[in-house]
C-alpha positions as CSV (number, residue, x, y, z in Angstrom):
1,M,-11.3,44.4,16.4
2,S,-10.9,43.4,19.7
3,N,-9.0,39.6,19.4
4,T,-11.9,37.5,20.7
5,A,-14.1,39.5,17.8
6,T,-11.4,38.1,15.4
7,A,-11.2,35.3,17.0
8,T,-15.4,35.0,17.2
9,S,-14.8,35.6,13.0
10,R,-12.4,33.3,12.4
11,R,-14.2,30.3,13.9
12,L,-17.6,31.4,12.1
13,R,-15.1,31.9,8.8
14,G,-13.6,28.2,9.7
15,G,-17.2,27.0,10.3
16,A,-18.7,28.1,7.0
17,A,-15.9,26.7,5.3
18,I,-16.4,23.4,6.9
19,A,-20.0,22.8,6.5
20,V,-19.6,24.0,2.7
21,A,-17.0,21.5,2.3
22,M,-18.4,18.4,4.3
23,G,-21.7,18.9,2.6
24,L,-20.1,18.9,-1.0
25,M,-18.0,16.1,-0.2
26,N,-20.7,14.2,0.8
27,I,-23.1,14.9,-1.7
28,A,-19.8,14.3,-4.2
29,T,-19.9,10.2,-2.4
30,Y,-23.6,9.9,-2.9
31,G,-23.6,10.9,-6.2
32,Y,-20.7,8.6,-6.6
33,T,-22.5,5.8,-5.5
34,V,-25.7,6.2,-7.5
35,V,-23.9,7.1,-11.0
36,A,-21.7,3.5,-9.9
37,A,-25.0,2.1,-9.5
38,H,-26.0,3.0,-13.1
39,A,-23.1,2.4,-14.8
40,V,-21.9,-0.9,-13.7
41,G,-25.1,-2.8,-13.1
42,T,-26.8,-4.8,-10.5
43,E,-24.3,-8.0,-9.7
44,Q,-21.1,-5.4,-10.0
45,F,-22.4,-2.8,-7.9
46,G,-23.2,-5.3,-5.1
47,E,-19.0,-5.7,-5.5
48,F,-18.5,-2.7,-5.4
49,S,-20.7,-1.5,-2.0
50,A,-19.1,-4.6,-0.4
51,L,-15.8,-3.8,-1.1
52,M,-16.9,0.4,-0.4
53,G,-18.6,-1.4,3.6
54,V,-15.0,-2.9,4.0
55,L,-12.8,0.6,3.5
56,L,-15.6,1.7,6.0
57,V,-14.6,-0.1,8.2
58,V,-11.0,0.2,7.6
59,N,-10.8,3.9,7.7
60,V,-11.5,4.0,11.2
61,L,-7.5,4.0,11.9
62,S,-7.5,7.4,9.6
63,L,-10.8,8.9,11.9
64,G,-8.3,7.5,14.9
65,L,-5.1,9.0,13.8
66,Q,-7.2,12.5,13.1
67,A,-9.1,12.4,16.6
68,T,-5.9,12.0,18.2
69,G,-3.5,14.5,16.3
70,A,-6.2,16.7,16.5
71,R,-6.5,16.4,20.3
72,R,-2.6,16.5,21.4
73,I,-2.2,19.7,19.4
74,S,-5.2,21.5,21.1
75,A,-4.2,20.3,24.1
76,H,-0.3,21.5,24.0
77,P,-0.2,24.3,21.5
78,D,3.0,25.3,22.4
79,Q,4.3,22.0,21.1
80,V,2.8,22.0,17.5
81,V,6.2,21.6,16.4
82,S,7.5,18.3,17.7
83,I,3.8,16.8,18.1
84,E,3.0,17.4,14.3
85,R,6.4,15.4,12.9
86,V,5.3,12.1,15.6
87,V,1.6,12.3,14.1
88,L,3.1,12.5,10.7
89,G,5.4,9.4,10.7
90,V,2.9,7.7,12.7
91,G,0.9,8.5,10.2
92,L,2.8,7.8,7.5
93,R,3.9,4.0,9.0
94,S,0.8,2.8,9.6
95,A,-0.4,4.0,6.2
96,V,2.3,1.3,5.1
97,A,1.2,-1.1,7.7
98,L,-2.7,-1.2,7.2
99,G,-2.2,-1.2,3.2
100,V,0.2,-4.5,3.7
101,L,-2.3,-6.3,6.0
102,C,-5.1,-5.0,3.4
103,L,-2.6,-6.5,0.9
104,V,-2.5,-10.1,2.5
105,L,-5.9,-10.5,3.4
106,S,-7.0,-9.4,0.0
107,P,-7.4,-13.2,-1.0
108,L,-9.6,-13.6,2.0
109,F,-12.0,-10.1,0.7
110,W,-11.5,-12.0,-2.9
111,G,-13.4,-15.0,-1.8
112,V,-16.0,-13.6,1.8
113,L,-17.3,-10.5,-0.8
114,R,-17.6,-13.4,-3.9
115,L,-15.4,-10.7,-5.7
116,S,-15.2,-11.6,-9.8
117,S,-11.5,-10.9,-9.8
118,P,-8.7,-11.6,-7.1
119,L,-7.2,-7.4,-8.2
120,T,-10.3,-5.7,-7.1
121,A,-9.8,-6.8,-4.0
122,V,-5.8,-5.4,-3.9
123,L,-8.0,-1.6,-4.2
124,I,-8.7,-2.0,-0.7
125,A,-5.0,-1.6,0.1
126,L,-4.3,0.8,-2.4
127,A,-7.2,3.1,-0.8
128,A,-6.5,2.0,2.6
129,A,-2.5,3.3,2.5
130,P,-3.9,7.7,1.3
131,L,-6.9,7.3,3.6
132,T,-4.5,6.5,6.3
133,I,-2.2,9.4,5.3
134,M,-4.8,11.8,5.3
135,G,-6.1,11.6,8.7
136,A,-2.8,12.2,10.2
137,Q,-2.4,15.4,7.9
138,A,-6.4,16.1,8.8
139,G,-5.5,16.0,12.6
140,V,-2.3,18.7,12.5
141,L,-5.1,20.9,10.5
142,Q,-7.8,20.3,13.0
143,G,-5.8,20.3,15.7
144,E,-3.6,24.3,14.7
145,Q,-7.8,24.9,13.1
146,R,-6.5,25.7,9.7
147,W,-10.0,25.4,8.8
148,E,-9.8,26.7,4.6
149,P,-6.5,23.9,3.8
150,L,-8.7,21.0,6.1
151,A,-12.0,22.3,4.1
152,L,-10.1,21.9,0.7
153,I,-9.2,18.8,2.0
154,Y,-12.3,17.5,2.9
155,L,-13.4,19.3,-0.7
156,C,-10.9,17.1,-2.9
157,Q,-11.7,13.8,-0.5
158,G,-15.3,13.6,-2.1
159,L,-14.3,15.2,-5.7
160,G,-11.6,12.8,-6.0
161,R,-13.5,9.7,-6.7
162,V,-16.1,11.0,-8.9
163,V,-13.4,12.9,-11.2
164,F,-11.2,9.7,-11.9
165,G,-13.5,6.9,-11.0
166,V,-16.8,8.9,-13.2
167,L,-13.4,8.4,-16.1
168,L,-12.6,5.2,-15.3
169,M,-16.2,3.6,-15.6
170,V,-17.0,5.4,-19.3
171,I,-14.0,3.5,-20.2
172,W,-14.7,0.1,-18.1
173,P,-17.7,0.0,-16.8
174,N,-17.0,-2.3,-14.2
175,A,-16.8,-2.8,-10.0
176,F,-13.5,-2.9,-10.8
177,A,-13.3,0.7,-11.6
178,A,-15.2,2.4,-9.8
179,M,-13.5,0.9,-7.1
180,L,-9.8,2.1,-8.5
181,G,-11.7,5.8,-8.9
182,V,-11.8,5.4,-5.0
183,A,-8.0,4.6,-4.8
184,I,-6.5,6.7,-7.3
185,G,-8.8,9.9,-6.2
186,A,-7.8,9.5,-2.6
187,W,-4.5,10.4,-3.2
188,L,-5.8,14.2,-4.1
189,P,-6.5,15.2,0.0
190,V,-3.1,13.3,0.6
191,I,-1.4,16.0,-2.3
192,V,-3.8,19.0,-1.1
193,G,-2.4,17.9,2.8
194,Y,0.9,18.1,2.0
195,I,1.1,21.3,0.3
196,A,-0.3,23.2,3.4
197,L,1.6,21.2,5.8
198,R,4.9,21.8,4.2
199,R,6.4,25.3,5.5
200,P,10.0,25.9,7.2
201,R,10.1,24.4,10.6
202,I,12.1,23.6,13.5
203,D,13.9,20.2,13.8
204,P,12.9,19.3,18.0
205,P,16.2,18.5,19.7
206,P,16.8,14.9,19.8
207,S,16.1,12.9,23.2
208,E,15.4,9.5,24.0
209,G,12.1,7.8,24.3
210,H,9.7,6.7,22.1
211,P,6.3,9.0,22.1
212,G,5.2,7.4,18.5
213,I,4.0,4.2,20.3
214,D,2.3,6.2,23.2
215,L,0.9,7.7,20.5
216,L,-0.4,4.8,18.8
217,R,-1.7,3.3,22.3
218,E,-4.2,6.9,22.2
219,V,-4.7,5.9,18.2
220,G,-5.9,2.2,18.9
221,R,-7.7,3.6,21.7
222,S,-9.2,6.4,19.4
223,S,-10.0,4.0,16.6
224,Q,-11.9,1.1,18.6
225,A,-14.2,3.9,20.4
226,L,-14.9,4.8,16.6
227,L,-15.0,1.3,15.5
228,A,-18.2,0.6,18.1
229,F,-19.8,3.8,17.2
230,F,-19.9,3.1,13.3
231,A,-20.7,-0.9,14.3
232,L,-24.0,0.5,15.8
233,S,-24.9,3.0,13.3
234,N,-24.7,0.4,11.0
235,A,-25.5,-2.8,12.2
236,D,-29.0,-2.5,12.1
237,I,-29.2,-2.8,8.3
238,L,-27.4,-6.3,8.1
239,L,-30.3,-7.4,11.5
240,A,-33.0,-6.3,9.3
241,R,-31.9,-8.6,6.4
242,A,-30.7,-11.5,8.4
243,A,-34.6,-11.0,10.7
244,L,-37.3,-9.0,8.4
245,P,-39.2,-10.7,5.9
246,H,-37.0,-9.7,2.5
247,D,-39.8,-6.9,1.3
248,Q,-39.5,-5.6,5.0
249,A,-35.7,-5.5,5.0
250,G,-35.6,-3.6,1.3
251,L,-38.3,-1.1,2.8
252,Y,-35.6,-0.4,5.9
253,A,-32.5,-0.2,3.5
254,G,-34.6,2.8,1.8
255,G,-35.8,4.9,5.6
256,L,-31.7,4.4,6.5
257,I,-31.2,6.4,3.8
258,L,-32.9,9.3,5.3
259,A,-31.4,8.5,9.0
260,K,-27.7,8.7,7.1
261,A,-28.0,12.1,5.2
262,I,-29.3,13.5,8.8
263,L,-26.6,12.2,10.5
264,F,-24.1,13.9,7.6
265,L,-25.6,17.0,8.8
266,P,-23.9,18.4,11.8
267,Q,-20.5,16.6,11.1
268,F,-19.0,20.2,10.8
269,V,-19.8,21.3,13.6
270,V,-17.5,17.7,15.4
271,V,-14.6,19.4,13.2
272,I,-15.0,22.6,14.2
273,V,-15.7,22.1,18.3
274,F,-13.6,19.0,18.8
275,P,-10.1,21.3,19.5
276,S,-11.9,23.3,21.9
277,M,-12.9,19.9,23.4
278,S,-9.7,18.9,23.8
279,R,-8.6,22.3,25.7
280,G,-10.9,21.5,28.9
281,A,-13.3,23.3,27.2
282,S,-16.6,24.2,29.2
283,R,-20.0,22.0,29.2
284,R,-21.9,24.9,27.7
285,I,-19.7,23.6,24.3
286,L,-21.0,20.6,24.2
287,L,-24.8,21.9,24.9
288,M,-24.4,24.7,22.5
289,A,-23.0,21.6,20.1
290,L,-25.4,19.1,20.3
291,G,-28.2,21.7,20.3
292,T,-27.3,22.3,16.8
293,A,-26.7,18.7,15.7
294,A,-30.9,18.8,17.1
295,T,-31.5,21.7,15.4
296,L,-30.4,20.5,12.0
297,G,-32.2,17.3,12.8
298,A,-35.5,19.0,13.7
299,C,-35.8,21.2,10.7
300,G,-35.2,17.4,8.8
301,L,-37.6,15.9,10.5
302,L,-40.1,19.2,10.2
303,G,-38.8,19.0,6.5
304,I,-40.5,15.4,6.6
305,L,-43.5,15.5,8.1
306,V,-44.4,18.9,5.5
307,L,-42.9,17.0,2.7
308,P,-44.1,13.8,2.9
309,D,-43.8,12.9,-0.7
310,L,-40.3,14.6,-1.4
311,A,-39.1,12.7,1.6
312,L,-40.4,9.3,-0.2
313,V,-39.2,10.5,-3.8
314,F,-35.6,11.1,-1.9
315,V,-35.5,7.7,-0.2
316,G,-36.3,5.4,-3.3
317,G,-39.9,6.7,-4.8
318,S,-43.1,5.2,-4.7
319,D,-41.9,1.9,-4.5
320,F,-40.9,2.9,-1.0
321,G,-44.9,4.2,-0.2
322,A,-45.1,1.5,2.7
323,I,-42.7,3.4,5.1
324,S,-44.0,7.1,4.1
325,G,-45.8,6.8,7.8
326,Q,-42.5,6.2,9.2
327,L,-40.0,8.2,7.8
328,W,-40.1,10.7,10.2
329,K,-39.1,7.7,12.9
330,F,-35.6,7.7,10.5
331,A,-35.2,10.8,11.0
332,I,-34.9,11.0,14.7
333,I,-32.2,7.8,14.5
334,G,-30.2,10.3,12.3
335,T,-30.8,12.9,14.6
336,L,-30.0,10.2,17.6
337,L,-26.6,9.3,15.8
338,S,-25.5,12.4,15.2
339,M,-25.6,13.8,18.6
340,I,-24.3,10.6,19.6
341,Q,-21.2,10.8,17.8
342,L,-20.5,14.3,19.0
343,L,-20.5,12.5,23.0
344,V,-18.3,10.0,20.9
345,Y,-16.0,12.6,20.3
346,S,-16.1,14.3,23.8
347,A,-15.7,10.9,24.8
348,L,-11.9,10.9,22.8
349,A,-11.1,14.4,24.2
350,R,-11.4,13.7,27.8
351,R,-9.7,10.8,27.3
352,Q,-12.2,8.3,29.0
353,G,-13.0,5.3,27.4
354,R,-16.3,4.0,29.4
355,A,-18.6,5.3,25.9
356,A,-17.0,3.0,23.8
357,V,-17.7,0.4,26.8
358,L,-21.8,1.6,26.5
359,I,-21.7,1.7,22.9
360,W,-20.4,-2.4,22.4
361,T,-22.8,-2.7,25.3
362,T,-26.0,-1.1,23.3
363,L,-24.9,-3.0,20.3
364,V,-25.1,-6.1,21.8
365,V,-28.6,-5.7,23.0
366,L,-29.4,-4.3,19.7
367,V,-28.4,-8.0,18.0
368,V,-30.6,-9.5,20.8
369,G,-33.5,-8.0,20.7
370,A,-33.3,-7.8,16.2
371,F,-34.1,-11.6,16.0
372,W,-37.6,-10.6,17.7
373,T,-38.6,-7.7,15.1
374,K,-41.0,-8.7,12.5
375,H,-41.3,-5.6,11.2
376,V,-39.7,-2.9,10.0
377,T,-42.3,-0.8,13.1
378,S,-40.8,-2.6,15.3
379,L,-37.0,-3.1,14.2
380,V,-37.4,0.9,14.2
381,T,-39.1,1.0,17.6
382,L,-36.2,-0.8,19.0
383,V,-33.1,1.2,17.4
384,V,-34.8,4.8,18.4
385,T,-35.2,3.0,21.9
386,L,-32.0,2.2,22.6
387,D,-30.3,5.0,20.8
388,S,-32.8,7.2,22.6
389,V,-31.0,4.9,26.3
390,L,-27.4,5.3,25.0
391,F,-27.4,8.4,24.0
392,V,-28.8,10.0,27.8
393,A,-26.2,7.6,29.0
394,L,-23.5,9.1,27.7
395,L,-24.5,12.7,27.7
396,V,-25.3,11.9,32.1
397,S,-21.2,10.6,31.5
398,A,-19.9,13.9,29.7
399,L,-21.6,16.2,31.9
400,M,-20.5,14.7,35.5
401,A,-16.8,14.0,34.2
402,R,-14.6,15.8,35.3
403,P,-11.4,16.9,33.4
404,T,-8.6,14.6,34.0
405,P,-5.1,16.1,32.9
406,V,-2.4,13.8,31.3
407,P,0.9,14.1,31.0
408,D,2.1,16.0,28.4
409,P,1.7,13.6,25.4
410,I,5.5,15.5,23.8
411,D,7.5,16.5,26.6
412,P,11.3,17.7,25.6
413,A,12.4,14.4,27.6
414,L,10.7,11.9,25.8
415,L,11.1,12.8,22.0
416,Q,12.2,11.2,19.5
417,R,13.6,12.1,16.7
418,E,11.9,10.8,13.7
419,G,13.4,10.8,10.5
């Protein structure tokens, strides 16, 4: 078998492993949320949901570490040892710093989120630290294209909270137990990552310089762009609560369940193609990835049109019947967001900040425009329109961009001995 055929076969196996693992992770995460809702009751579930919302924002540092580590290793495969050492070192220090920061802010979380116990707020710090370490580990494995251990990390990320959280909620059915299960379960993928990366390494030669600081700057830029994307993809539910009547806001929230499900479908595509993007892959790779995301979204849209009653059950049942005719629009939102996410990672691979500016601008327009809406139809139409315009703008920017060579991030002259 030729080298090309072998590489293709390995990529297909890796893509299948990542797709299955991320699918199971999302199912486990969704299932855990449903179990928590039934186990802890309405009031306590509100606390748990608020805590998970904070953790979602905090987790952008983990995603930034993963994107930066994967990009640098993919772009400079001859310096894997040096880059891995710095990425993991920065990841560990970032985890400690973020954990301490969240711990200091825990009284603020307790007051603002109106939690029943200050100890519950502390769990944000206990969950943020392992998630940050996992981001650095996943970035190294993704950059090296070691798909099987990376898939196992994703799988453990979903299953860890289910195993520990369900057990804790059986004993102690409240928000503290549900969040403690998330915090404990977050260490399971860290253990898997440690085992996967625990192999003999030749220490890089000592020298002067601070490559870790340079990497932190890139992590900051990547995290800021990803934060912009997460803010845009989650702002509409908050705006619905603020701008629409309560019944309309509830209907919109039900439709978003479908949008988020379709958004999650092609996430494995981002993981698989990002290393190729970081090596300056052709536009054809990007267009193929976008085509895959669009195809998966089209399948979801077709399923909604053919099986509308089943789609309605998925978002909450007959209580949401008033939104049945609008569900196809939420499928379009999910599809657009999945393709926008691909384009954001494409911009990160090219180290271009224009994408973040476009996303923040779109978010500002959405916030202003949302307060002129009075019905689900008008808000969902506004979101579809703005997401479409943003997608076109990002796509044009990606297709017109020229590869911009950057200095070697871990040049031997800049190496610093870590540890």
